[in-house]
N, C-alpha and C positions, 0 to 999 in steps of 0.2 A: 794531675796524673797524665792527662793527654800530652801536656807539654813535655814531660819527662820521656814519654814514649817516643815523641817526635825527635828529641835530641839523641835518642839511642838508635836512630835509623842508620843502617849500614847496608847499602845495596848498590847495585850497578844499574843505572838507567840508560836511556838513549843518549844522554850527554856525557856518560861516564860515571865514575863512582860518586855516590851521594852519602856523605856522613858529616857530622859536625864535630869541630874541635873543642878543646877545653873552654875556649872563650865563646862558645855557642855560635861561631861563625861557620858558614858552609865551607867545606874543604875544597880548595882550589876552584872557586867560582869563576865561571867564564860565560860571556854572552856574545852573541852576534850583534854587530852594529848594522842596522838596516836603513836603507834610503828608500822612503816610500814616496812614489810619485803617482798620484791617481790611484789606480788599483794594482799597480805593479810594485813588487818588492825587489830590492837590489842590495846585496850584502857588500858593504864597503870596508869591512874590517872586523876586528874582534876587540874585546876588552876582558882582562882578567886581573886579579889582584897581584899576580906575579909579574906580568910584563906591561900592564897598562894597555894603552891603545896600540894596535899593530895590525898589519895586513897578513901576518903569518899566524896560523892556528896556535892557540895556547899550548896544545899538547906537544907541539914541536919545540916551542920556546922553553918549556920546562926542562928539556933535555940539555939546554945551553945555560951558560952563566947568566945570572939575572942582570938585565940592563934596563934601567928606568930613566935614561938620559932623555932630554927633550928632543934630540935628533932622532931617536928611535920611536917616538910617539907620532905616528902618522896613520892616515886612512886613505883609501882611494878617493878620487874626486867625487863630489856630491853633484847629482843632477837636480837642479832647482825646478820649480814649476814653470812650464813653458819649454822645457828641454835645455835651458841654459846651464852651462857648466861653470860660468863665472859667478862669483858671489854677488847677488843683487846689491846695489848701492844702498837701498833702503834698509837692509838688515845690518848695516855697519853703524854701530852706535858712536856718535860723534864725541870726541874727548876735548879737543881744543878748537872746535868749530865755531864759526861766527853765529851769534844768536840772532834769531828772527826778530826784527824790530817791528813791533805792532803798535801803531798809533791809535790812541783812544781819545775821544772827545772829553774834555774837562767841562762837563755840564754844570749848570747852576740850577736850572729849573727841572723838575721831575727827574731826580737822580737815580731812579730805580733801574734804568737801562744800564748806565755806566756811572760809577762814582768811586771816589777814593776815600777809604776809611780814615777818619781823622786820627784815630788812635794807632792802628797798625800800619797806616800808609799803604795798605794793599788796595789793588784795583778790584772792585767787585761789581756786581750787577747782573741783570738777566742776560745781557749780551755776552758778558764774560763767562757765565755758566755754560752757554751754548758753545762758545769757543773751546773751553776746557773739555767739554764732553766730546767734541770732535777730535781734539788732540789725543784724548785717552783711547779713542778707537783705533789709532794708528798702531801698527806692529813695530814701530821703531821710535826712538826718542827724538823729539824736536825741541831744542833749547830756544827759548823766546824771552822777550822782555817787553813789558808794557811801557809806552812813552806817552805821557799826557800831552794833549794838543789843546792849547787855550790858556788864558790867563787866570781862569777860575772866578772872574768877576762877571762875565757874561757868557752866554752860550757861543761856542766857536762857530765859524763858517764851515759847514760840512763840505761845500764845494771846494774850498781851499784845502781841506784835509784830503779829499780825493785827488786833487791836483798834486799834493805832496807825495802821495803814493806813486802817481804816474811819473814823477820826476826822480824817484828813487830815494827820497828822504826817509820814507818808511817802506818796509817790505810788504806790509799789509795794514789794514785798518779794521777795527772791531767797534761796533756801536750801532745805534739806531739810525743808520744812514739810508735815506730813501733812494730807491733805484729809479732814476730818471734818465731820459734819453741822452742828455748832454754828458752825464757821468759815465754811462756805459760806453761812450765813444773813446774814453781814455783809459779805463780800467775794466777788469773783469769782476763780476759780482758772483757770490755763491747763490744757491737757491734761497729764496726768501723763506724765513722761518717765523715770521709774524706778519699780520696784515691789519692795518689800521681800519680799513673799511670806509664806508661813507659816514661822515660826521656832520651833523647839523648843529650849529651854534645859535641859540635863541636867548633873548633876555629873560630874566626871571621876574615874574610879576606876582604880587600877592593877590589872590582871587578870593572873593567872599562867596560862600554858598548861599543860594536863594532859590525860590521856586521857579525863577525865570532863567536858571542856569543853562537850560537846553537851547536858549537863543544865542549863546556866546559863540558857537562854531562859525556862524555867518554874521555878516554885517546887516544893518537895517535895510540898506539898499538891496542886498541879496534876498532878504526875507520878503521885501515888497515885490521883487520880480517873481519869486516863487509863488506868492499869493496870487499875482495877476495871471500867471500861467494856469494856476489851479482853477480860477474862475472862468478863463477862456475855454479850457477843456470841458468844464461842466456845462457851459453854454452850448458848445458844439454838440455834446451828447444830448442835451435837452431838445435842440433843434431836430436832431435825427430821430429821437424816440417820441416826440410829443404827439405825432399823428397816429402812431401805431401801438403805443404802449400806454395803457390806462394809468399806470403808476405815475406818469409824468403829466397827468391832468388834474384838474381841481382848482381850489383857490390858489392865488399867487404865493401865499405863505407856504402852503404844502409843496408846491412845485420848487420853491427856493430850497426848502429843506432836502428834497429829493436830489437836487443838483449837487448840494454840498455833501450829501451822503455818498 
């Protein structure tokens, strides 16, 4: 019922008459086209279903013969962020542009960073996911293609891959490429998105649990030195306390127990 009441609306508002036709469309709809820069609004034209885009008010154009030619569809110049009146290059979507050549290492060991799917032949991996996430954040399209670097039988030389980027064979490289001084002198790196940290490699030994397991952290020589220092410290304390402390007197056995305690 509310829907029928709205369709029966026939009134004059701030923008002119408001009523709906038989096809339930608004009668002579027209809108202002605004250019918003920061907190400022700037009208650069109009749009209506009668004349399309124009710089003349739709009320005036309705008094003239209808003209929907492409030459009549125009707006005033747009002011882009920063005050520029020329269309930024980044907003132009490339059609026949050259693709970005991205070199990726054809790894053999630990392929989770970068690898090629054997079934779909697509390049995947953690580094590829980071690259695609960055590409998707751009407000314009960037065509690219992944190019494998390496023969697939052994891990490629990453320094050689960086050198190929510097020489122009690749426009960029994506992979688990370590940032070292020699490489930063010929190419620019992005901010690191992963850190290997300090890694300690030790041989694996099979240990058997026993009551003497607490002795394993130190060698026999270390335990001997520790015991010797323990006895020396006890002897020094006995020498200092023997004359004035009754607990350090008595039979030798009792004094030895006191020193060890």
